[in-house]
C-alpha angles and dihedrals in degrees: 000000000000089000088068117104113264091244092058091048092049091050095051093047093049096043095047093044089227116182099187138036118201107208145148131250095256093046092044091061092065096037119099109194128184117247093253089063121077121211121215109198103207098198094043111122094221090051091050092046091052088051093051091060096051130093108274102193119123117273122240109258109246099165124103134188093278096050114102116268091189145324116235130183125233117232092260095223091146096044136305113004110256121225107231115201112210122194128228090245094055093055092045088055092050092055091048090049093048088049089055097046103034119001099049088068092073127062100195130064109271136221106234126195118211111204104161125097112263092235089065121080092237084078089063088058093051100041101045100033094050099042098038090048092050100254128137114253119212113195107214119210119240091242091054094045092055096055122072094205095047092045094052089047088052092050093051097043095050094037092235115198100182135020138180122221150141128255085264091063091053089050095054088047087052092050096048112124131201088026111124099164121076119240090248091218109150099202137023126198105203125186145127098092143015113305115225116224088215091055090052092045090053090048096049090049099044098087121036111242097006109119112165125182113251120200114193108209130194138185141120120246092259090059092064097258104299130038101162136018136193122195127212101201099183145334090286093061090047089052089057088060090047092051090052091053092241114165096188132041115251120253085225129204133330117282118231118316092000128114132205124192133180109218136178126228089281089054091249123142110261122216120257112285094026118115119236143135122300113238117191127197140160141081092330 
């Protein structure tokens, strides 16, 4: 992210051992790279001319499930950011798991909105699940994603069926004024932080007759984006949470080929209702 401090960019390049940075002309102007790192400016005319003269046939696939798909850095809120190395097989499993929990509900190809920043792992879920499953991916600009009115207009103009987002995105949609028409999005994948039951209640009651499905997803970067999911099908399923006096929406149950255990300080399973630490395992 070119908005990162230069010190953080330098640390990530050194820590990862990167040899090449793929960038654009605008971003390259503000980027200071060490002499050991080569910049490839995608929209540079000279670079495009060189590419045009090269062999354009498909490469032979040499990657397997245990090769790296990507390396992504954590936020670093508790110290230096950590580079998390994710394998191809883990991303493939995520796509299969999302198909089972979310995409298999819908028969026709979907229009999917991608709101998250590309430097966060939520982008992996949107990019690979949508394109590998044959859907259309719409890249929403940051300016649009930060305005409830603009975001709703984008959803309607591009006939978006499914969108990612954080609780903050639901909040700005709730706070949108002078918008009488609902977004028309069928399904929201919400993650990144705890999801308030009150926030969901306000959202599901904002527009008369509009009842989208909301799936609350949870997982640390190391688990390949999502490890568990909980789906609110309609207002009735939300009312169940309200009757139980719940303040936050559950993170749900493990998605395909993942496992979640609540263990005590001796790493023993605790009974239902007893607090402990969450341990995650599986194909992620």
